[in-house]
C-alpha positions as CSV (number, residue, x, y, z in Angstrom):
1,M,-0.2,0.0,0.1
2,L,1.2,3.0,-1.1
3,T,1.6,5.9,1.9
4,L,1.6,9.8,1.3
5,S,2.9,12.4,3.7
6,F,2.0,16.7,3.7
7,D,2.8,19.2,6.5
8,F,1.2,21.8,4.9
9,Q,3.4,23.8,7.1
10,Q,5.7,22.6,5.3
11,L,4.8,23.9,2.0
12,S,5.0,26.6,0.9
13,T,3.2,26.5,-2.6
14,R,0.4,24.9,-4.5
15,R,3.4,23.9,-6.5
16,A,5.6,23.1,-4.3
17,F,3.1,20.7,-3.2
18,Y,2.0,20.0,-6.3
19,R,6.5,18.5,-5.7
20,A,6.3,16.3,-3.3
21,L,2.9,14.5,-4.8
22,V,5.3,14.0,-8.2
23,E,8.6,12.4,-5.4
24,Q,5.9,10.6,-3.1
25,S,3.8,8.6,-6.0
26,H,6.2,7.6,-8.2
27,C,4.4,10.3,-10.7
28,P,5.8,11.0,-14.1
29,L,8.0,13.8,-14.1
30,D,5.8,15.4,-17.2
31,F,3.1,16.1,-14.1
32,G,0.9,18.2,-15.0
33,N,1.3,20.5,-11.5
34,N,-2.9,21.5,-11.4
35,L,-5.6,20.6,-10.3
36,D,-7.3,18.7,-13.1
37,A,-3.8,16.7,-14.0
38,M,-4.1,16.4,-10.6
39,W,-7.5,14.3,-10.5
40,D,-6.1,12.3,-13.3
41,W,-2.6,10.6,-11.2
42,L,-5.7,9.9,-8.1
43,T,-8.1,8.2,-9.4
44,G,-6.6,6.7,-12.3
45,G,-3.1,6.6,-12.3
46,M,-1.7,6.5,-9.1
47,A,-0.8,2.9,-6.9
48,L,-3.2,2.2,-5.3
49,P,-4.9,1.8,-2.5
50,A,-3.5,5.0,-0.5
51,T,-3.2,6.1,2.2
52,I,-2.9,10.5,2.7
53,H,-1.9,11.1,5.6
54,L,-3.0,15.4,6.2
55,Q,-0.6,17.8,8.3
56,H,-1.7,20.7,9.8
57,A,-4.8,20.6,6.7
58,E,-7.4,22.6,8.7
59,S,-5.0,25.8,8.7
60,A,-4.1,25.2,5.2
61,S,-8.2,24.8,4.2
62,Q,-9.1,28.0,5.4
63,Q,-6.0,29.0,3.2
64,A,-6.3,29.4,-0.7
65,E,-3.2,28.5,-2.1
66,F,-4.9,25.1,-0.1
67,A,-8.4,24.8,-0.2
68,P,-8.9,23.7,-3.9
69,I,-6.6,20.9,-3.1
70,L,-8.0,19.7,-0.4
71,A,-10.9,19.9,-1.7
72,L,-10.1,17.9,-4.6
73,L,-8.2,15.7,-2.3
74,E,-11.7,14.5,-0.2
75,E,-13.3,14.2,-4.1
76,A,-11.4,11.8,-5.0
77,A,-11.2,9.8,-1.3
78,Q,-14.7,10.0,-1.7
79,Q,-15.1,8.4,-5.5
80,L,-12.3,5.8,-5.0
81,Q,-14.5,4.3,-1.8
82,G,-11.9,3.0,1.1
83,E,-9.1,2.5,-1.5
84,L,-8.1,6.2,-1.4
85,R,-7.9,7.4,2.3
86,L,-6.7,10.4,3.5
87,V,-5.7,10.8,7.6
88,R,-5.5,14.3,9.5
């Protein structure tokens, strides 16, 4: 099982999040660095099952920089019905 971990106190930008996602999930280097590419990777490319640990996500969810990423992660977890687990 794949396990990813993101600490939103250590990530300063959305680009930094995407870079960490690529490194941890063995995503292709031509990853698009946008929400559409992230959705495609989570729901069709990444090895599942997977667990994603989200540290300090509560405060990040209030930031315009990270709110869309966290919302997309929640939506993907719901669609994948237990194959993608989020731990806060």
